[in-house]
C-alpha positions in Angstrom: -45.3 136.0 169.0 -41.8 135.2 167.9 -41.4 134.0 164.3 -38.4 132.2 162.8 -38.3 131.8 159.1 -36.1 129.4 157.1 -35.7 127.7 153.8 -34.6 130.4 151.5 -31.8 130.1 149.0 -30.7 130.1 145.4 -32.7 128.1 142.9 -32.8 127.9 139.2 -35.9 129.1 137.2 -38.5 126.4 137.2 -37.3 125.0 140.5 -38.9 124.6 143.9 -38.3 125.7 147.5 -40.2 125.2 150.7 -40.1 127.9 153.3 -40.9 127.3 156.9 -41.8 129.6 159.8 -41.9 128.5 163.3 -44.0 130.5 165.8 -43.8 130.7 169.5 -45.1 132.7 172.3 -48.9 132.5 171.8 -51.6 130.0 171.0 -50.7 129.1 167.4 -54.2 127.9 166.6 -55.6 131.4 167.3 -53.2 133.1 164.9 -53.6 133.8 161.2 -50.3 133.1 159.4 -49.0 134.5 156.2 -46.1 135.1 153.9 -45.2 138.4 152.3 -42.3 139.3 150.1 -40.3 142.3 149.2 -38.3 142.5 146.0 -35.4 145.1 145.6 -36.9 148.5 145.0 -40.5 147.4 145.5 -43.0 147.5 148.3 -43.8 144.5 150.4 -46.6 142.5 149.0 -48.8 139.6 150.2 -47.9 136.2 148.9 -50.4 134.0 150.8 -52.3 133.8 154.1 -53.9 131.0 156.0 -56.4 131.3 158.8 -56.4 129.3 162.0 -59.1 127.1 160.4 -56.9 126.4 157.4 -58.6 128.6 154.8 -56.0 130.0 152.4 -55.9 132.9 150.0 -53.2 133.9 147.5 -52.0 136.8 145.5 -53.1 136.3 141.9 -49.6 135.8 140.6 -48.9 133.0 143.0 -52.1 131.0 142.5 -51.3 127.5 141.2 -47.6 127.8 141.9 -47.4 128.4 145.6 -49.2 126.5 148.4 -49.4 127.7 152.0 -50.1 125.2 154.8 -49.8 125.0 158.5 -49.2 122.4 161.1 -50.7 123.5 164.4 -49.1 120.7 166.3 -45.7 122.0 165.3 -46.6 125.7 165.4 -45.3 126.0 161.9 -46.5 127.4 158.6 -45.0 126.4 155.3 -44.9 127.9 151.8 -44.2 125.5 149.0 -43.1 127.4 146.0 -43.0 125.6 142.6 -42.2 126.8 139.0 -40.2 129.6 140.4 -39.4 132.6 138.2 -36.7 135.2 138.4 -39.5 137.7 139.3 -40.0 135.7 142.5 -36.6 136.8 143.8 -37.3 138.6 147.0 -36.9 138.5 150.8 -39.8 136.5 152.1 -41.3 137.4 155.5 -43.4 135.4 157.8 -46.3 137.2 159.2 -48.7 136.5 162.1 -51.9 138.1 163.1 -53.1 137.4 166.6 -56.9 137.5 166.7 -56.9 137.9 170.5 -54.8 141.1 170.6 -55.3 142.3 167.0 -51.5 142.6 166.8 -49.4 141.8 163.8 -45.9 140.3 164.0 -43.1 139.8 161.5 -40.3 137.4 161.2 -36.8 138.3 160.1 -37.1 137.4 156.5 -35.5 134.8 154.3 -33.9 135.5 150.9 -35.1 133.6 147.9 -33.0 134.1 144.7 -34.2 132.6 141.4 -31.4 132.7 138.9 -29.6 130.5 136.4 
């Protein structure tokens, strides 16, 4: 599975961004997709995941602000981020878990900076 993330950038506190991650190389519908993030000096953490059937789960601090979705026809997963806070500043990584092979794949990361 190859993953290409995009959509990061600089946004003011309270603003919004939408990240996208396009997957290729395997049957997208059989892959669980997710977003993780890593802030400077911190460990990588889960943001949200969505199963092939569309069931989503979120880290507690993102609930109500972030929404993960997927378009199986476009082999793409999205992360809509609203009410962004400076603490959301991090490199966001797209993640894929292939049910068939039990392998995990990572995209290259996209930087989100929340600052005034």
